[in-house]
C-alpha positions as CSV (number, residue, x, y, z in Angstrom):
1,X,24.9,-5.3,10.5
2,X,27.2,-5.2,6.8
3,X,26.3,-1.7,5.3
4,X,26.9,-1.3,1.7
5,X,28.5,1.9,0.6
6,X,26.7,3.0,-2.7
7,X,28.6,3.8,-5.5
8,X,27.6,6.1,-8.2
9,X,27.3,4.7,-11.8
10,X,27.6,6.7,-15.1
11,X,23.9,6.7,-15.6
12,X,23.4,8.4,-12.4
13,X,21.9,11.9,-12.2
14,X,24.3,14.7,-10.7
15,X,21.7,15.4,-7.9
16,X,22.1,11.6,-6.8
17,X,26.1,12.3,-7.0
18,X,26.1,15.3,-5.2
19,X,23.8,13.5,-2.4
20,X,26.9,10.8,-2.5
21,X,29.3,13.7,-2.0
22,X,27.5,15.1,0.8
23,X,27.5,12.1,2.7
24,X,30.8,10.7,2.1
25,X,32.6,12.0,5.0
26,X,30.1,11.3,7.5
27,X,29.4,7.9,6.0
28,X,33.1,7.2,5.8
29,X,32.9,7.3,10.2
30,X,29.2,6.0,10.6
31,X,28.8,3.6,7.5
32,X,25.2,2.9,8.8
33,X,24.3,6.1,7.8
34,X,23.3,4.8,4.6
35,X,20.9,2.1,5.5
36,X,19.2,4.5,8.0
37,X,18.3,6.6,5.6
38,X,17.1,4.0,2.7
39,X,14.8,2.3,5.2
40,X,13.3,6.2,6.2
41,X,12.5,6.2,2.8
42,X,10.7,2.8,2.5
43,X,9.4,3.9,5.7
44,X,7.8,7.1,4.5
45,X,6.8,5.1,1.1
46,X,4.8,2.8,3.2
47,X,2.9,5.0,5.3
48,X,2.1,7.1,2.3
49,X,0.9,4.0,0.4
50,X,-1.1,2.8,3.2
51,X,-2.5,6.1,3.9
52,X,-3.4,6.5,0.1
53,X,-5.3,3.2,0.6
54,X,-7.2,4.0,3.5
55,X,-8.3,7.4,2.2
56,X,-9.7,5.4,-1.1
57,X,-11.7,3.2,1.3
58,X,-10.5,0.1,-0.6
59,X,-10.6,-1.9,2.9
60,X,-14.0,-2.0,5.1
61,X,-11.6,-0.8,7.8
62,X,-8.7,1.4,8.1
63,X,-5.2,-0.8,8.8
64,X,-1.8,-0.9,8.1
65,X,-1.6,-4.3,5.9
66,X,-0.4,-2.5,2.9
67,X,2.4,-0.7,4.6
68,X,3.4,-4.2,6.2
69,X,2.9,-6.1,2.9
70,X,5.0,-3.5,1.2
71,X,8.3,-3.3,4.0
72,X,7.8,-7.2,3.6
73,X,7.9,-7.4,-0.4
74,X,10.7,-4.2,-0.8
75,X,13.1,-6.1,1.6
76,X,13.2,-8.9,-1.1
77,X,14.6,-6.7,-3.7
78,X,18.4,-5.6,-2.8
79,X,18.5,-2.1,-4.6
80,X,15.9,-1.2,-1.8
81,X,18.2,-2.2,0.7
82,X,20.6,0.4,-0.2
83,X,20.4,4.1,-1.1
84,X,20.3,3.3,-4.3
85,X,18.3,6.1,-7.3
86,X,15.7,3.8,-7.4
87,X,14.5,4.1,-3.8
88,X,15.1,7.8,-3.9
89,X,13.0,8.0,-7.5
90,X,10.4,5.7,-5.5
91,X,9.6,7.8,-3.0
92,X,8.5,10.4,-5.3
93,X,6.4,8.3,-7.5
94,X,4.8,7.4,-4.4
95,X,4.0,10.7,-3.1
96,X,2.6,12.0,-6.5
97,X,0.4,9.0,-7.3
98,X,-2.5,10.2,-4.9
99,X,-2.3,13.3,-7.1
100,X,-2.3,11.1,-10.0
101,X,-5.5,9.3,-9.1
102,X,-6.9,12.1,-7.9
103,X,-7.1,13.8,-11.6
104,X,-10.5,12.1,-12.3
105,X,-12.9,14.0,-9.9
106,X,-10.9,17.1,-9.3
107,X,-12.1,20.0,-10.8
108,X,-9.4,22.5,-11.0
109,X,-6.1,20.1,-11.7
110,X,-3.7,22.6,-12.9
111,X,-2.0,22.7,-9.3
112,X,-1.9,19.2,-9.0
113,X,-0.3,18.7,-12.7
114,X,2.2,21.0,-12.0
115,X,3.2,19.6,-8.8
116,X,3.6,16.1,-10.3
117,X,5.5,17.6,-13.2
118,X,7.8,19.1,-10.4
119,X,8.2,15.8,-8.9
120,X,9.1,14.2,-12.7
121,X,11.5,17.1,-13.3
122,X,13.6,16.4,-9.8
123,X,13.5,12.5,-10.2
124,X,15.3,13.4,-13.6
125,X,18.3,14.6,-11.4
126,X,18.6,11.7,-9.5
127,X,18.2,9.5,-12.7
128,X,17.9,11.0,-15.7
129,X,16.0,8.1,-17.8
130,X,13.4,8.6,-15.4
131,X,12.0,11.8,-17.4
132,X,10.5,9.5,-19.7
133,X,8.2,8.4,-16.6
134,X,6.5,11.6,-18.1
135,X,4.6,9.3,-20.7
136,X,2.7,7.5,-17.2
137,X,1.6,11.1,-17.0
138,X,0.3,11.5,-20.2
139,X,-1.5,8.0,-20.2
140,X,-3.1,9.5,-16.7
141,X,-3.8,12.6,-18.5
142,X,-5.6,10.7,-21.3
143,X,-7.7,8.3,-19.4
144,X,-8.9,10.7,-16.6
145,X,-9.2,14.1,-18.3
146,X,-10.5,15.2,-21.3
147,X,-7.9,16.7,-23.8
148,X,-7.3,20.7,-22.6
149,X,-4.2,22.3,-24.2
150,X,-3.6,24.3,-21.0
151,X,-3.3,21.5,-18.7
152,X,-1.0,19.8,-20.9
153,X,1.0,23.1,-21.3
154,X,1.1,23.5,-17.2
155,X,2.2,19.7,-16.9
156,X,5.1,20.8,-19.3
157,X,5.8,23.8,-17.4
158,X,6.0,21.6,-14.1
159,X,8.6,19.4,-15.5
160,X,10.7,22.3,-16.9
161,X,10.6,24.6,-13.8
162,X,13.1,22.1,-11.9
163,X,15.6,22.2,-14.8
164,X,14.7,26.5,-15.1
165,X,16.1,27.1,-11.2
166,X,19.1,24.7,-12.1
167,X,20.1,26.9,-15.0
168,X,19.8,30.2,-12.9
169,X,21.8,28.6,-10.3
170,X,24.7,28.2,-12.8
171,X,24.6,31.1,-14.4
172,X,24.5,33.1,-11.4
173,X,27.4,31.2,-9.8
174,X,29.2,30.9,-13.2
175,X,29.3,26.8,-13.2
176,X,27.5,27.1,-16.7
177,X,30.0,24.3,-18.0
178,X,28.0,22.0,-15.4
179,X,25.0,22.0,-17.9
180,X,26.4,18.6,-19.2
181,X,25.8,17.1,-16.5
182,X,22.1,17.2,-16.4
183,X,21.7,14.8,-19.1
184,X,24.3,11.9,-18.8
185,X,25.1,9.6,-21.5
186,X,22.3,7.1,-22.2
187,X,20.8,5.6,-25.5
188,X,17.4,4.4,-26.3
189,X,16.7,1.6,-28.5
190,X,13.8,-0.7,-29.4
191,X,13.9,-4.4,-28.1
192,X,15.8,-7.2,-29.7
193,X,13.4,-8.8,-32.7
194,X,11.8,-5.9,-33.4
195,X,12.2,-6.5,-37.4
196,X,10.2,-9.6,-36.9
197,X,6.7,-9.9,-37.7
198,X,5.4,-11.6,-34.7
199,X,6.5,-8.0,-32.5
200,X,4.9,-6.0,-34.6
201,X,1.8,-8.2,-34.3
202,X,2.0,-8.3,-30.7
203,X,2.7,-4.8,-30.4
204,X,-0.5,-4.1,-32.1
205,X,-2.6,-6.0,-30.1
206,X,-1.4,-4.1,-27.0
207,X,-1.7,-0.7,-28.3
208,X,-5.5,-1.5,-30.0
209,X,-7.1,-1.7,-26.7
210,X,-5.0,1.1,-25.3
211,X,-6.2,3.1,-28.1
212,X,-10.0,1.8,-27.7
213,X,-9.9,2.6,-23.7
214,X,-8.2,6.1,-24.7
215,X,-11.1,7.4,-26.9
216,X,-13.7,5.8,-24.6
217,X,-12.5,7.0,-21.6
218,X,-12.0,10.8,-23.3
219,X,-15.4,10.6,-24.6
220,X,-16.8,9.6,-21.3
221,X,-15.1,12.7,-19.8
222,X,-16.3,15.1,-21.7
223,X,-19.9,13.7,-21.5
224,X,-19.6,13.9,-17.5
225,X,-18.1,17.4,-17.8
226,X,-20.9,18.6,-19.8
227,X,-23.4,17.1,-17.4
228,X,-21.9,18.9,-14.4
229,X,-22.1,21.9,-16.4
230,X,-25.9,21.4,-17.6
231,X,-26.6,20.5,-13.4
232,X,-25.1,24.0,-12.7
233,X,-27.2,25.4,-15.2
234,X,-30.3,24.1,-14.2
235,X,-29.3,24.9,-10.6
236,X,-28.7,28.7,-11.4
237,X,-32.0,28.6,-13.1
238,X,-33.9,26.9,-10.1
239,X,-32.5,29.0,-7.9
240,X,-33.3,32.4,-9.8
241,X,-36.6,30.9,-9.7
242,X,-37.2,30.8,-6.1
243,X,-35.9,34.3,-5.6
């Protein structure tokens, strides 16, 4: 009933600013366009997340409980009721979530890793600090996959691919000065109180189980991969003996 027209902030990415400029003229005549797009994105997120839960068979029967709960809980957040960078980035995160979970049981994951990295690269065009979600992907790789250099390189290539095409566009259309719009002014800093001993003690208590879990998960992944390889060799030997 009272649509909010989003305004670009300094920290917003150039793609989000470009989307707002495209919607400025139709949005001035039809302001309800902004909440309609936001609700469509929310609906896509809810359906995608609900389908993922049903595919994983987390409930005895397929239902729409997750989608309903997601829509109800997201309605409590003001940023989720407007066309904000957060709702756009969250759409990408929900889309790549099934791929990140499937890293555990997939054999050829290079395509999945490239798609996930590509999604993170696009998200940085909407809100650049979201590029640091790459650490989430690193955690997923550390937990679900044995350490392999090729998989990490494919992930990095996936993240850099959107930047490559963007640079090509700037070069062909002689807009190279817009390169500075990709990385807006932002600053990383440690939380207040990092100089106290209690901060480092709490940080150590958080990192210690994470490191232990990383090494145990990596060892388990290597053992499982070796077992699968041994099973294949045994299967081939049995098959050759029968022939």
